[in-house]
C-alpha positions as CSV (number, residue, x, y, z in Angstrom):
1,M,0.2,-6.0,13.6
2,S,1.1,-7.3,10.1
3,K,3.8,-6.0,7.8
4,V,3.8,-6.7,4.1
5,V,5.5,-5.4,1.0
6,L,3.2,-4.7,-2.0
7,D,4.6,-4.9,-5.5
8,I,2.9,-2.2,-7.6
9,P,4.5,-1.8,-11.1
10,E,2.5,1.4,-11.8
11,I,4.5,3.4,-9.3
12,S,6.7,5.7,-11.4
13,C,7.2,9.0,-9.6
14,E,6.8,11.0,-6.4
15,H,3.3,11.9,-7.3
16,C,2.4,8.2,-7.2
17,S,4.0,7.9,-3.8
18,Q,2.0,10.8,-2.5
19,A,-1.3,9.5,-4.0
20,I,-0.8,6.1,-2.4
21,T,0.1,7.5,1.0
22,K,-2.9,9.9,0.8
23,V,-5.4,7.2,0.3
24,L,-4.0,4.6,2.7
25,Q,-2.7,6.6,5.7
26,P,-6.2,7.8,6.8
27,E,-7.7,4.3,6.8
28,A,-8.4,2.9,10.2
29,G,-6.0,0.1,11.0
30,V,-3.2,1.4,8.7
31,K,-0.2,2.2,11.0
32,Q,2.6,3.0,8.5
33,V,2.9,3.4,4.7
34,R,6.3,3.8,3.0
35,V,6.5,4.0,-0.7
36,D,9.7,3.1,-2.4
37,V,9.5,4.6,-5.9
38,P,12.7,3.1,-7.4
39,T,11.7,-0.5,-6.5
40,Q,7.9,0.1,-7.1
41,K,7.1,-1.3,-3.6
42,V,4.9,-0.2,-0.7
43,H,5.9,-1.2,2.8
44,L,2.8,-1.4,4.8
45,E,2.2,-2.0,8.5
46,Y,-1.4,-2.5,9.4
47,D,-3.8,-4.1,12.0
48,E,-5.4,-7.0,10.3
49,G,-8.2,-7.0,12.9
50,T,-9.2,-3.5,11.7
51,I,-8.5,-3.6,8.0
52,S,-8.0,-6.5,5.7
53,L,-5.3,-6.8,3.1
54,D,-8.0,-7.4,0.5
55,R,-9.5,-4.0,1.5
56,V,-6.1,-2.4,1.1
57,K,-5.8,-3.9,-2.4
58,E,-9.3,-2.7,-3.3
59,I,-8.4,0.8,-2.3
60,L,-5.2,0.8,-4.3
61,A,-7.0,-0.7,-7.4
62,E,-9.6,2.0,-7.2
63,E,-6.8,4.6,-7.4
64,E,-5.3,2.7,-10.5
65,Y,-2.5,1.1,-8.5
66,P,-3.2,-2.6,-8.6
67,V,-1.1,-4.8,-6.4
68,E,0.8,-7.4,-8.5
69,A,2.3,-9.3,-5.6
70,V,2.5,-9.4,-1.8
71,A,5.4,-10.5,0.4
72,Q,5.7,-10.7,4.1
73,A,8.0,-8.0,5.5
């Protein structure tokens, strides 16, 4: 299980939080999604054997939430 923090500057409100959670949570391999609106960060726990970080970033980019930076949690 991997844990990362995604920096997404486009996060500005609770709607953004809900939209990100809605697209990521159903994905196979995604275990936990926590969006922190004030810091514009997404705390993600996922199974790298089931879903890649690149795929997560693609999903977010498709929803107009491009990932600017990734840090290990």
